[in-house]
DOLUM-661162 format. One line per field, with one value per residue (C-alpha): residue in one letter; x, y negated, z negated. Coordinates in steps of 0.001 Angstrom, whole numbers. Layout:
BEGIN
resn = A, ... $
px = X, ... $
py = Y, ... $
pz = Z, ... $
***
This chain:
BEGIN
resn = M, K, G, Y, P, I, G, S, F, L, F, W, E, V, Q, P, D, R, I, G, D, F, Q, F, Y, R, F, M, D, R, F, H, A, R, D, L, K, H, N, E, P, I, T, P, P, G, N, R, E, V, V, A, V, L, D, G, Q, Q, R, L, T, A, L, N, I, G, L, T, G, W, Y, A, Y, K, M, P, K, Y, W, W, N, N, D, L, A, F, P, K, R, G, L, Y, L, N, L, L, E, S, E, D, T, S, E, N, G, Y, E, F, K, F, L, R, D, K, D, L, E, T, Q, D, G, N, K, H, W, F, K, V, G, D, I, L, K, F, A, D, I, Q, S, T, F, E, Y, C, V, E, Q, G, L, T, E, N, R, K, K, Y, S, S, N, T, L, M, G, L, W, R, V, I, A, D, L, P, I, I, Q, Y, F, L, E, E, E, Q, N, L, D, K, V, L, N, I, F, I, R, V, N, S, G, G, T, P, L, S, Y, S, D, M, L, L, S, I, A, T, A, A, W, Q, E, R, D, A, R, Q, E, I, Y, D, L, V, E, E, L, N, G, I, G, D, G, F, S, F, N, K, D, Y, I, L, K, A, S, L, F, L, T, D, I, T, A, I, E, F, R, V, N, S, F, N, R, E, N, M, L, I, I, E, E, N, W, N, R, I, A, S, A, L, K, G, A, A, F, L, L, A, T, W, G, Y, N, W, Q, N, L, A, S, N, L, A, V, I, P, L, A, Y, F, L, Y, Q, I, N, S, P, S, N, F, T, T, S, Q, K, Y, K, E, D, R, A, K, M, R, Y, W, L, R, V, A, L, L, K, S, T, F, S, G, S, S, D, S, A, L, R, N, V, R, R, A, M, Q, E, I, K, T, K, E, E, Y, P, S, D, S, I, Y, Q, A, L, S, T, T, T, R, S, M, S, F, D, E, P, E, L, D, G, V, L, S, H, R, Y, G, Q, N, N, T, F, S, V, L, S, F, L, Y, P, W, L, K, Y, D, Q, Q, F, H, M, D, H, V, F, P, K, S, L, F, N, S, K, E, M, R, K, R, S, I, P, E, E, D, W, H, L, W, L, D, H, V, N, D, L, G, N, L, Q, L, L, Q, G, S, V, N, Q, S, K, L, D, E, E, F, E, S, W, I, K, G, E, C, P, S, P, V, H, L, N, S, Y, K, E, L, H, M, I, P, D, V, D, L, S, F, E, N, F, P, E, F, Y, A, T, R, T, K, M, M, R, E, K, L, A, E, E, L, N, V, Q, L, S, K, N, G, D, L, D, V, L $
px = 29788, 27939, 27103, 23330, 21602, 20790, 18232, 18324, 18441, 16462, 18223, 16921, 19166, 17791, 18697, 19901, 16907, 14652, 16830, 15162, 11631, 12662, 14175, 16982, 18328, 21513, 22285, 22336, 25724, 24619, 21403, 20433, 17116, 16359, 18163, 18827, 15914, 15341, 17641, 19204, 18450, 21028, 21113, 22938, 25186, 22765, 25103, 25304, 23014, 21893, 21410, 18797, 17991, 14408, 14717, 17290, 17505, 17326, 19992, 22292, 21413, 22470, 25731, 26456, 26344, 28028, 31108, 31346, 29141, 27768, 24296, 22991, 19760, 18341, 19943, 17196, 16358, 17386, 15361, 14877, 16382, 19465, 22345, 24204, 20954, 22426, 25784, 27334, 28213, 30245, 29634, 32571, 33491, 35161, 38228, 38435, 36739, 34077, 30517, 28773, 31230, 30939, 26919, 26418, 29696, 30584, 29740, 28724, 27876, 27544, 29873, 30490, 34014, 33942, 32925, 36060, 38230, 36730, 37057, 38306, 40950, 38370, 37226, 39042, 37092, 37811, 35695, 34288, 34898, 38387, 38540, 38371, 41774, 43150, 44341, 44462, 43891, 47285, 47388, 44370, 46764, 49585, 47095, 46459, 50057, 50851, 48222, 49458, 46189, 47664, 49656, 49689, 48580, 45135, 43311, 39914, 41001, 42661, 40008, 37200, 39103, 40031, 36473, 35326, 37436, 36199, 32457, 33333, 35985, 36173, 32978, 30209, 27535, 25061, 22873, 20743, 18847, 19287, 15963, 16757, 13074, 12608, 8350, 8166, 4665, 6184, 9228, 7148, 4725, 7968, 9164, 5806, 5960, 9670, 8675, 7121, 8637, 10580, 9873, 10902, 10658, 7093, 5200, 4466, 8123, 8643, 5577, 6657, 9930, 8114, 6140, 9421, 11120, 7779, 7222, 9118, 8609, 8642, 10072, 7354, 8998, 9614, 6311, 4786, 6768, 6663, 2699, 2474, 4195, 2235, -1165, 307, 1011, -2461, -4404, -3627, -1782, -2604, -608, -1356, 1264, 2616, 240, -2711, -1406, -821, -4347, -5902, -4244, -5516, -8813, -9113, -7789, -10620, -7536, -9587, -7353, -7185, -5510, -1847, -666, 2289, 79, -1812, 1333, 2204, 3790, 327, -1323, 1611, 1750, -1940, -1337, 1446, -507, -3033, -722, -1631, -5079, -4697, -2583, -5126, -8152, -6271, -5122, -8849, -10111, -7311, -8322, -12159, -11078, -9369, -12474, -14325, -12088, -10452, -6907, -4293, -5851, -9790, -9638, -9994, -9595, -7499, -9150, -12710, -11288, -10641, -14336, -14228, -11238, -12608, -15637, -13579, -11261, -14312, -15439, -11765, -11169, -12710, -10079, -13257, -14915, -14147, -15524, -18059, -21781, -22248, -20855, -22417, -24877, -22368, -19688, -22959, -23429, -19573, -19461, -22644, -21368, -17747, -18753, -21030, -18430, -15978, -18766, -19430, -15864, -16773, -13487, -11814, -10009, -10211, -11354, -11027, -14667, -16282, -14040, -15001, -18688, -18164, -16502, -18859, -21805, -19932, -19291, -22781, -24054, -24109, -23968, -21415, -23031, -23690, -21693, -23811, -24029, -27416, -26225, -23329, -25846, -27870, -24679, -23567, -26967, -26978, -23396, -21536, -20324, -24176, -24183, -27268, -27405, -30230, -30517, -27867, -25572, -26594, -25732, -22370, -21932, -22976, -20115, -17370, -15207, -12481, -9243, -10955, -10454, -14055, -15462, -14917, -17240, -19876, -19795, -20039, -23131, -24330, -22743, -23888, -23623, -19936, -17307, -14906, -12658, -11839, -10273, -12032, -11490, -12999, -13906, -15147, -18417, -17370, -13894, -11879, -9705, -12683, -12971, -10963, -11114, -10059, -12884, -15428, -14212, -14432, -17921, -19045, -19830, -20430, -17631, -19923, -21377, -17921, -18318, -21174, -18716, -15641, -16794, -18234, -15880, -14492, -18015, -19603, -22352, -19655, -17963, -18768, -17191, -16429, -15245, -11997, -8767, -8500, -10030, -7521, -9715, -12192, -10482, -10455, -13553, -17007, -19251, -22127, -19919, -18209, -21752, -23097, -20120, -19897, -23694, -24681, -28137, -30990, -30996, -27232, -27963, -30867, -29128, -25958, -28128, -29666, -26480, -24631, -27572, -27200, -30341, -32544, -31320, -29127, -25624, -23751, -20954, -22904, -25548, -23573, -25207, -28391, -26670, -24996, -28025, -30375, -27916, -26983, -30456, -30729, -27844, -29233, -32526, -30211, -28059, -31070, -32757, -29133, -28514, -32262, -32768, -36194, -36190, -38205, -40988, -38773, -35534, -34061, -30459, -29371, -26626, -25481 $
py = -4536, -7644, -6302, -5952, -3099, 245, 1494, 4589, 8357, 11276, 14839, 18040, 20749, 23818, 27071, 30234, 32221, 29602, 28949, 31747, 30041, 27036, 26336, 23673, 21437, 20263, 16234, 14820, 13640, 13517, 11808, 12193, 10617, 13649, 16713, 16196, 14439, 16918, 18223, 21336, 24467, 25633, 28667, 27661, 30063, 32043, 32309, 28730, 25777, 23545, 20033, 18946, 15108, 14215, 10672, 8633, 11072, 8083, 6203, 9242, 10204, 6770, 6552, 10289, 9414, 5911, 7724, 11079, 11284, 9520, 8351, 8428, 6469, 6326, 3549, 1427, 2222, 5862, 8995, 11252, 14009, 12516, 13325, 9984, 8234, 8992, 8151, 8860, 5983, 5712, 2866, 199, -2925, -5696, -7068, -10288, -13169, -14558, -16534, -13305, -12394, -16165, -16108, -12565, -11714, -8520, -7432, -3783, -2123, 1411, 1355, 3878, 4814, 2917, -344, 3, -308, -3578, -5511, -8893, -10515, -11922, -8242, -5799, -3046, -285, 3048, 3027, 6838, 6411, 4470, 8039, 8840, 5899, 7648, 4211, 612, -350, 1627, -461, -3586, -1738, -809, -4509, -5615, -2913, -4098, -7764, -8777, -10488, -13135, -16772, -15558, -14677, -12780, -12073, -8344, -6984, -8289, -6975, -3471, -3120, -4115, -1223, 966, -102, 401, 3787, 5309, 3531, 1631, 3564, 2065, 5187, 5517, 8484, 10721, 14254, 16273, 20026, 20804, 24192, 23632, 22146, 20542, 18672, 17688, 16688, 14524, 12868, 12348, 10558, 8339, 7423, 6155, 2800, 1626, 3014, 6501, 8585, 12631, 13351, 15963, 17635, 17698, 20080, 22025, 22624, 23871, 26363, 27625, 27911, 29954, 32070, 32724, 36189, 35921, 32245, 29008, 27024, 23758, 23557, 25211, 22316, 19602, 21097, 21326, 17487, 16271, 18532, 16907, 13352, 13684, 14510, 12073, 8369, 9793, 10463, 9903, 13460, 14584, 17537, 16763, 17164, 20252, 21787, 20723, 22198, 25167, 25863, 24877, 26965, 29857, 29998, 29834, 28955, 26217, 23138, 20870, 19722, 21660, 24114, 26732, 26698, 27083, 30426, 33094, 34890, 31970, 31252, 34449, 34415, 31130, 32566, 35417, 33134, 30671, 31099, 30519, 27425, 25817, 26507, 25347, 21918, 21534, 22092, 19282, 16974, 17486, 17103, 13672, 12528, 13145, 11047, 8445, 8576, 8057, 6708, 3220, 4222, 7461, 6025, 9513, 12512, 14825, 14240, 16485, 19264, 20721, 20338, 22510, 24868, 25489, 26076, 28216, 30301, 30878, 31923, 28347, 28881, 27579, 25987, 24608, 20866, 21200, 24157, 23717, 26722, 24514, 21048, 20623, 21740, 19267, 16651, 17577, 17629, 14125, 12724, 14418, 12746, 9342, 9326, 11053, 8240, 5327, 6879, 7282, 10456, 11948, 8746, 8720, 11858, 14076, 17410, 18001, 16876, 19418, 22049, 21202, 21100, 24238, 26255, 24967, 26453, 29655, 30074, 30271, 33667, 33302, 30889, 29996, 26358, 23728, 23488, 19793, 19967, 22197, 19660, 17045, 18901, 20038, 16604, 14836, 15376, 14384, 10720, 11677, 11632, 11300, 9528, 5627, 3311, -246, -2140, 547, 12, -3756, -3036, -1059, -3919, -6059, -4299, -6334, -6553, -4907, -2570, 1034, 2143, -750, 1779, 4436, 1779, 641, 4293, 4658, 1771, 3083, 6449, 6299, 5578, 8013, 8054, 10715, 8191, 4717, 2199, -568, -3060, -6401, -9681, -10519, -14260, -14686, -15160, -17922, -20362, -20581, -23354, -26877, -28093, -26172, -27344, -30821, -30829, -29821, -32049, -29488, -31234, -30316, -29379, -26697, -25235, -22276, -20893, -19988, -19381, -17194, -14642, -14420, -10981, -9818, -6682, -8940, -10460, -7120, -4659, -1152, -1664, 1019, 792, -826, -4441, -6869, -9383, -11950, -11816, -12526, -16194, -16688, -17867, -14963, -16782, -17057, -13583, -11829, -13584, -12542, -9147, -8602, -10653, -8940, -9211, -5457, -5040, -8005, -6378, -2975, -4668, -6472, -3315, -1150, -3599, -5187, -8821, -10447, -12631, -16034, -18784, -17111, -20470, -20847, -23687, -21405, -18811, -19093, -17848, -15331, -13719, -13757, -12113, -9583, -8552, -7774, -5823, -3761, -3277, -2017, 274, 1595, 2219, 4550, 6490, 6669, 7441, 4309, 3148, -854, -2589, -5144, -8183, -6298, -8599, -9390, -13006, -13197, -16708 $
pz = -9037, -9965, -13478, -12774, -14731, -12615, -15227, -17134, -16065, -17597, -17356, -18307, -19895, -18380, -20368, -18398, -19118, -17423, -14494, -12560, -12723, -10683, -7469, -7399, -4790, -4151, -4147, -358, 825, 4374, 5650, 9328, 10371, 12487, 11465, 7695, 5847, 2785, -68, 547, -1907, -4014, -6517, -9648, -11874, -14114, -17172, -18319, -18642, -15789, -16062, -13909, -12791, -13249, -12955, -11253, -8266, -5409, -7318, -7526, -3997, -2788, -4527, -3300, 86, -214, -1884, -479, 2708, 5763, 6987, 10467, 11239, 14964, 17217, 19133, 22478, 22402, 22676, 19563, 21059, 22087, 19678, 20496, 19010, 15352, 15091, 11704, 9261, 6357, 3907, 3842, 1775, 3160, 1210, 2966, 1577, 4109, 4445, 3363, 764, -759, -581, -1791, -3872, -1848, 1936, 2012, 5231, 6874, 9820, 12931, 13714, 16798, 14822, 12764, 16125, 17025, 13865, 13845, 11514, 9194, 8044, 6251, 6173, 3110, 3001, -276, -832, -668, -3994, -5366, -4454, -6694, -9861, -11859, -11540, -10804, -7442, -6109, -6429, -4592, -1918, -1506, -1601, 1029, 3488, 2966, 1050, -1453, 558, -259, -3649, -2630, -5662, -3672, -2043, -5196, -7605, -5411, -5012, -8875, -9543, -7281, -9282, -12674, -11894, -10207, -12515, -15487, -17124, -18504, -16570, -16167, -19449, -19803, -21594, -22191, -22595, -24124, -24694, -22647, -22435, -19109, -19544, -22370, -20410, -17485, -19852, -21124, -17821, -16674, -19835, -19131, -15576, -15171, -11594, -8729, -6664, -9469, -9116, -9129, -11134, -7802, -7055, -10227, -9536, -5850, -7358, -9373, -6405, -4261, -6914, -6974, -3269, -1913, 1806, 2726, 1485, -166, -90, 3530, 4622, 2590, 4085, 7822, 6955, 5698, 8680, 11233, 9517, 9562, 13515, 14362, 15954, 14949, 11814, 8364, 4984, 3273, 1231, -911, -3649, -1263, 28, -3702, -4941, -1656, -1888, -5404, -4353, -1115, -2438, -5731, -8278, -11185, -12553, -10018, -12674, -11839, -14910, -14628, -15725, -12660, -10679, -12337, -10716, -10029, -8421, -6332, -4880, -4026, -1942, -369, 729, 2393, 3437, 7116, 6560, 3969, 6774, 9426, 7445, 6480, 9998, 11197, 8950, 10145, 13788, 12723, 11075, 14164, 16533, 13845, 14120, 10803, 10308, 7680, 7938, 7140, 5306, 1667, -82, 1010, -1739, -57, 2939, 842, 532, 4502, 4585, 2193, 4548, 7441, 5123, 4271, 7980, 9277, 10993, 14394, 16905, 18674, 15780, 16962, 20382, 20464, 20748, 18149, 15232, 16482, 13220, 10908, 12200, 11768, 8322, 7319, 8940, 7253, 4004, 4342, 4609, 1790, -237, 899, 199, -2858, -4236, -5242, -5631, -6967, -10295, -12344, -9637, -10999, -12395, -9081, -7205, -9467, -9189, -5482, -5043, -7205, -5365, -1990, -3525, -5056, -957, 37, 3753, 4983, 8479, 7919, 5586, 2418, 2001, 401, -2609, -3101, -3496, -5814, -7631, -8154, -8704, -12660, -12790, -12952, -9246, -7947, -3963, -3743, -3416, -4841, -3570, -5569, -4120, -1084, -1116, -2454, 843, 2390, 669, 2760, 4994, 7245, 6439, 3697, 4425, 3705, 6310, 9106, 7701, 6930, 10673, 11960, 10542, 12340, 15540, 16052, 19461, 19739, 21264, 18443, 19971, 22522, 22036, 20217, 17767, 14877, 16377, 15099, 16898, 16617, 17189, 13574, 15654, 15491, 11731, 10624, 9676, 12995, 14593, 12203, 12546, 16547, 16474, 13808, 11307, 7544, 5449, 2578, 4882, 5921, 3614, 5462, 8297, 6216, 3582, 6093, 8906, 7544, 6334, 7784, 9524, 11901, 12627, 15438, 16810, 20662, 22939, 24570, 23761, 22101, 24566, 24621, 26306, 23824, 20646, 21466, 23830, 22076, 21550, 23490, 26828, 26330, 26197, 29174, 31143, 29782, 30368, 33434, 33592, 31350, 31022, 30260, 27708, 25890, 25770, 24451, 21911, 20784, 20495, 18488, 16433, 17826, 16836, 19192, 17964, 19412, 19742, 19809, 16921, 15359, 14669, 13178, 9500, 11039, 13150, 10136, 7855, 10575, 11583, 7988, 7411, 10423, 9232, 5742, 7140, 9392, 6535, 4182, 6575, 7000, 3078, 2335, 404, -371, -70, -2283, -1063, -2548, -1979, 821, 334, -234, 2342, 2318 $
***
């Protein structure tokens, strides 16, 4: 209504003979944050063309809900299983001029029926969908007259309602491109080139539609969405998505093509995935449970694709229910965890990962016995490629450069803290509290300004980070490390044990001596990581850390 552009749309005209190849979904006109979160499937008539929306679905969904439906989000302080937590709300427009309208031009709100009962004289809420009942613009003015909104020659109400009618019924504000090409790969490539922002219908959405149409006994879309939600609810939560599920399904079932192409999702392959769906789901869930016991979650798992080989091994051995706890699989779990951390730190599956995934699967397929995780075979298979999983000394120093807040920092620290119980509560902590690293504190301690960088540049570096068991210790957050560790470890035995476990050097632990502490501890960490990652350090390979 303010004249801003809403972007163009991409439509696809599907011919009758291709309609059966896809699953179509109706546009939502009702959204319920608990019960109605996804589009419902629809079967269009097969005797005429169907126009599918490739780009613009979110904008059209919002418009559809605002004009013809309702929106129910969760009220605060209510349980999720309480139906009263999700009152239905319709979209309304205030036809009276107010502070909100003068500042923003128009005031739209989603309101409950009970909200309308308590409105004051400063608001006149008009249900947006009722604009469809007006045959012409004259009738909108007559409505304003009938409601007493034009008294004293006020024009805001009538101008607002007439403006709403124009954008809905009169002005050609929607621009679109209609693609008639029936080759889906070409259509999807056009779609990808057209999109440069927003959250468009993704390539995997189209592939998922193909899978849904091919499955015979199950609803592929619902199964995959349900599995995504289940995986992401494990442990402290993950960020798996349907792309991950689709890629993993191709990989686990030994389908030759693992690329995101239409041919990979042909009817034959989709039936293979459907036939093995229970095994696929069990393997992916088993892998997620493993990740959670190793301390991983959505914040520190840098690559979802790195999990697929772990799930493949579980798939091969039929995902034993006791895999995460049984002593029988202890060695396998250790190998898998080590391999995963190396894969994450080496970015083995970043960028164009299909070649690396194929090489890994081939190596795992060639092992006749499936009794142990074949990490050595995977290392060997990738050793002659650009995705080698071995480290050299410069790469080791790159590993040491990880800082607080980066998602791979946890993987680095987990090599340095093999004793921590990652299936229990733990947290990443600054050894010297971050609150001390500021100009005020520097001046207070008479540290020369030209030396401040020796403190400020390294507050978030690996050399000032540690992993602590238990919840965040609020008392430690601001307490100086020297005084904290004396209180935490009152006896020499406890103090020496803590220093050994956390690689605390035997130096002055005052804040004023932080540069020496940081340099010494970083060298200790470097030597430990070199041992863990099988890196031979050169005689002159000391890292310049300051």
